C-alpha positions, 0 to 999 in steps of 0.5 A: 242796381240803383234806380232813382225815381222808381216809384212810378212811370218810367222808373218803375218800368226800369226797376221791374224789367231789371229785376225780372232779368235777375238784378237786385234793385234798390227802388229809390223814390221820395214819393213827392208830387210832380212838382217835387213837393211832399213825400210818400213811401208808398210808391216805392214800397208798392214797386218792391212788393210787385217785384218780390211777388214775381220772385225778384229782389228789391228794397225800397229807399226814400232818400232825397238824391238832391241832398248829398247826404241823401245820395250817400245814404242811398248808396250805403243802403245798396251796399249794405243789402246787396254788397255792390253797385254795378249800375246806377240809373238816375231817373228822378225828376220833377216838372213845373211848367213855366216859361219867361217871364213867369218862370222864377229862379226858385223853379229853375233851382228846383229843377237843377237840384233834382235833375242835375245836382241829384244825378251828380250826387248819386254818381259821386257817391257811387263812383269810388265803389265802381272804381274799386270794382274796375267796372260800372254803368251809369245811366243819366236821364236827359230829354228831348225837352232840352230841344225846347218848348215855350213852357218848359224852360227850367226843365230843358235847362236842367236836362241840357246840364245832364248832357254835359255832366254825362259827357264829362263823367264818361271821359273820367270813367273810361280808364276805370271801366265805368261807362256813362250814357244818357237816355231820352225817354219818349213815353206818356207819364204824369210828368208829361202832363198825361193820364193813362198812357196808350199802349204805344207810349207805355213807359215799359217800351223805354226800359229795354234800352236802359237795361242794355245801357246798364249792362256790362256788355254795353260797348259805348260811353258818353252817348245819348239814346232816345227810346220809346214807342217801339223806336230806338235811336241815337242823339248826338252833338255834331260840328259842321266844317264851317268856314275858314277865313283865309286872312289874318283878321276876319270881320263881321262882314266875312261872317255874314257873307259866309253864313251858308258855309258856316251852317252847311251840315255836309261833312259834319263831325261828331266829337267824342270829347272836348279835345277831339272837337278842338283837334278838328276845329283847329286842324286848319292851323296845322295845314297852314304851317 
């Protein structure tokens, strides 16, 4: 298995648990600052040493997943050492707290480069091998931060992009036995601007959900799960039944008059993909024929 961003915090917790469960783990981490600056091979090496001391199998890797060549090299390392990649856990990320108008395009680019593009690069590098195997699991990392905070604009945007990437790859992977899901961790880490986490918010409490999503027995794809503090739950995108205009050409006034119906959540649906949403959204056209 490959775990990116595994030198500290939540990624470390994933790597340690997976190794304890018998997985051979590639611990990928550049060892940079929370803002994504610099590099240090120490954190990944320390996790590998910890796993090895407990009798597990792991190797360290410092490739930059935001670089396509780095992602390819990471996967090549896993294949050379362990022969296959059964699961990829994309956990690497950065955080630069800022909101408008202070946030600049450079900060936005940096977040997308690591969170979204990094997840894409590693998935692309791993994909042909999983297709050849006829099986694989990819776990992306999104965040409840995508729901919005005043000063996490770039982070929220990148994590929202990861959701779209997850859903798209899940539809492509299904015919090949590849499941792609996302985790939204709830834990105190340096990225959350916290110090030593209290026991109830420890990163290790997120790891069981990720271990299950990475296992071949996991029955779902394209889903988002939250985990942490002893709670595990599903996050989903829903669509309301809304308002269907009976005439030929609706007006702005029609939208305004039916605002409550448009927003009424009774009878909402949870689309599995774009076509499923489209079939439901356009169903009234079939009824009118």
